[in-house]
C-alpha positions as a Python dict, from the first residue, in 0.01 Angstrom:
ca = {
    (1, 'M'): (0, 0, 0),
    (2, 'R'): (319, -58, -200),
    (3, 'A'): (523, -73, 119),
    (4, 'K'): (291, -339, 262),
    (5, 'V'): (321, -549, -54),
    (6, 'S'): (700, -513, -47),
    (7, 'V'): (712, -620, 316),
    (8, 'L'): (484, -917, 248),
    (9, 'V'): (693, -1025, -51),
    (10, 'W'): (1011, -992, 154),
    (11, 'L'): (858, -1194, 442),
    (12, 'L'): (738, -1462, 202),
    (13, 'F'): (1081, -1484, 39),
    (14, 'F'): (1251, -1502, 380),
    (15, 'C'): (1015, -1778, 502),
    (16, 'I'): (1066, -1987, 188),
    (17, 'F'): (1443, -1934, 191),
    (18, 'F'): (1474, -2011, 564),
    (19, 'T'): (1257, -2322, 537),
    (20, 'K'): (1449, -2456, 238),
    (21, 'T'): (1789, -2376, 389),
    (22, 'H'): (1694, -2523, 724),
    (23, 'A'): (1556, -2840, 566),
    (24, 'Q'): (1865, -2892, 354),
    (25, 'K'): (2094, -2862, 657),
    (26, 'Y'): (1957, -3174, 829),
    (27, 'Q'): (2242, -3425, 807),
    (28, 'V'): (2291, -3717, 1042),
    (29, 'V'): (2518, -4020, 1046),
    (30, 'F'): (2398, -4337, 1218),
    (31, 'D'): (2654, -4566, 1381),
    (32, 'M'): (2531, -4928, 1340),
    (33, 'T'): (2733, -5208, 1499),
    (34, 'S'): (2461, -5441, 1623),
    (35, 'N'): (2313, -5757, 1473),
    (36, 'D'): (2028, -5734, 1725),
    (37, 'A'): (1687, -5738, 1555),
    (38, 'V'): (1549, -5476, 1797),
    (39, 'N'): (1827, -5233, 1705),
    (40, 'Q'): (1784, -5300, 1334),
    (41, 'Q'): (1408, -5242, 1351),
    (42, 'A'): (1468, -4923, 1553),
    (43, 'L'): (1703, -4796, 1281),
    (44, 'I'): (1445, -4867, 1011),
    (45, 'R'): (1178, -4680, 1211),
    (46, 'Q'): (1410, -4384, 1275),
    (47, 'L'): (1509, -4349, 911),
    (48, 'S'): (1151, -4381, 792),
    (49, 'G'): (1027, -4131, 1049),
    (50, 'I'): (1288, -3871, 961),
    (51, 'R'): (1218, -3919, 590),
    (52, 'E'): (847, -3853, 652),
    (53, 'L'): (924, -3534, 846),
    (54, 'N'): (1190, -3401, 610),
    (55, 'S'): (1228, -3546, 261),
    (56, 'L'): (1547, -3341, 211),
    (57, 'A'): (1725, -3481, 517),
    (58, 'K'): (2059, -3644, 443),
    (59, 'M'): (2114, -3965, 636),
    (60, 'E'): (2412, -4195, 623),
    (61, 'I'): (2422, -4531, 797),
    (62, 'V'): (2774, -4654, 867),
    (63, 'I'): (2784, -5024, 942),
    (64, 'Y'): (3073, -5211, 1100),
    (65, 'G'): (3131, -5481, 1359),
    (66, 'Q'): (2832, -5709, 1400),
    (67, 'G'): (2598, -5474, 1215),
    (68, 'L'): (2695, -5625, 880),
    (69, 'S'): (2400, -5866, 883),
    (70, 'L'): (2165, -5570, 823),
    (71, 'V'): (2274, -5530, 461),
    (72, 'K'): (2364, -5883, 358),
    (73, 'K'): (2157, -6043, 85),
    (74, 'D'): (2089, -6347, 304),
    (75, 'S'): (1917, -6141, 579),
    (76, 'P'): (1548, -6186, 494),
    (77, 'D'): (1407, -6022, 811),
    (78, 'T'): (1487, -5663, 716),
    (79, 'Q'): (1581, -5695, 350),
    (80, 'D'): (1265, -5542, 199),
    (81, 'A'): (1266, -5242, 433),
    (82, 'I'): (1639, -5181, 378),
    (83, 'K'): (1604, -5207, -1),
    (84, 'K'): (1328, -4946, 12),
    (85, 'L'): (1547, -4712, 220),
    (86, 'I'): (1850, -4763, -6),
    (87, 'A'): (1637, -4649, -300),
    (88, 'E'): (1550, -4322, -122),
    (89, 'P'): (1742, -4013, -227),
    (90, 'N'): (1974, -3879, 43),
    (91, 'I'): (1995, -4209, 235),
    (92, 'T'): (2319, -4402, 202),
    (93, 'F'): (2431, -4724, 361),
    (94, 'K'): (2807, -4764, 396),
    (95, 'V'): (2993, -5071, 517),
    (96, 'C'): (3343, -5086, 661),
    (97, 'A'): (3590, -5274, 436),
    (98, 'I'): (3789, -5383, 743),
    (99, 'T'): (3479, -5550, 889),
    (100, 'M'): (3406, -5718, 556),
    (101, 'K'): (3760, -5853, 533),
    (102, 'R'): (3752, -5977, 893),
    (103, 'N'): (3426, -6164, 821),
    (104, 'N'): (3526, -6292, 474),
    (105, 'I'): (3242, -6099, 310),
    (106, 'D'): (3274, -5952, -38),
    (107, 'K'): (3066, -5681, -204),
    (108, 'S'): (2862, -5935, -402),
    (109, 'Q'): (2709, -6055, -73),
    (110, 'L'): (2572, -5709, 7),
    (111, 'L'): (2242, -5563, -106),
    (112, 'D'): (2263, -5357, -424),
    (113, 'G'): (2333, -4991, -352),
    (114, 'V'): (2535, -5049, -35),
    (115, 'Q'): (2867, -4865, -54),
    (116, 'V'): (3197, -4985, 91),
    (117, 'V'): (3425, -4739, 275),
    (118, 'P'): (3782, -4814, 385),
    (119, 'D'): (3708, -4763, 757),
    (120, 'G'): (3370, -4718, 926),
    (121, 'I'): (3493, -4518, 1223),
    (122, 'Y'): (3694, -4288, 997),
    (123, 'E'): (3377, -4227, 791),
    (124, 'I'): (3178, -4135, 1103),
    (125, 'V'): (3445, -3896, 1232),
    (126, 'K'): (3474, -3736, 887),
    (127, 'R'): (3100, -3669, 881),
    (128, 'Q'): (3109, -3522, 1232),
    (129, 'Q'): (3390, -3289, 1128),
    (130, 'E'): (3168, -3177, 840),
    (131, 'G'): (2898, -3081, 1091),
    (132, 'W'): (2676, -3390, 1066),
    (133, 'G'): (2480, -3503, 1370),
    (134, 'Y'): (2560, -3842, 1522),
    (135, 'I'): (2330, -4120, 1643),
    (136, 'K'): (2452, -4447, 1793),
    (137, 'V'): (2189, -4712, 1716),
    (138, 'A'): (2125, -4902, 2039),
    (139, 'H'): (1847, -4986, 2278),
}
């Protein structure tokens, strides 16, 4: 009887540990360069869907090129959904400083909580080297 209890406890511990470890390992970086509304809505759906499946998933959205409109304060179409996602733990939105400079955009024009990185592509490559998955947002 004791052996059965020990085995059951061990199996329970293993299942909990494996589930927690597996859930914490989900890390993906999204490459967003489009100002297309279909792409932006797809990104919002993808982030929301992953969050529902795995609340511990780490997701980073790196925005450069024409994707900048997604996180600007004057973009009313997606602003509410993006603000909600920015407030989620483990979801970060990062914007390329080079893109901002090229478009004469300063940090005050971005939604609160959006981070600025020196180079968007460098950020994506760095995450991939750290073992993060990669998704190019496109349709």
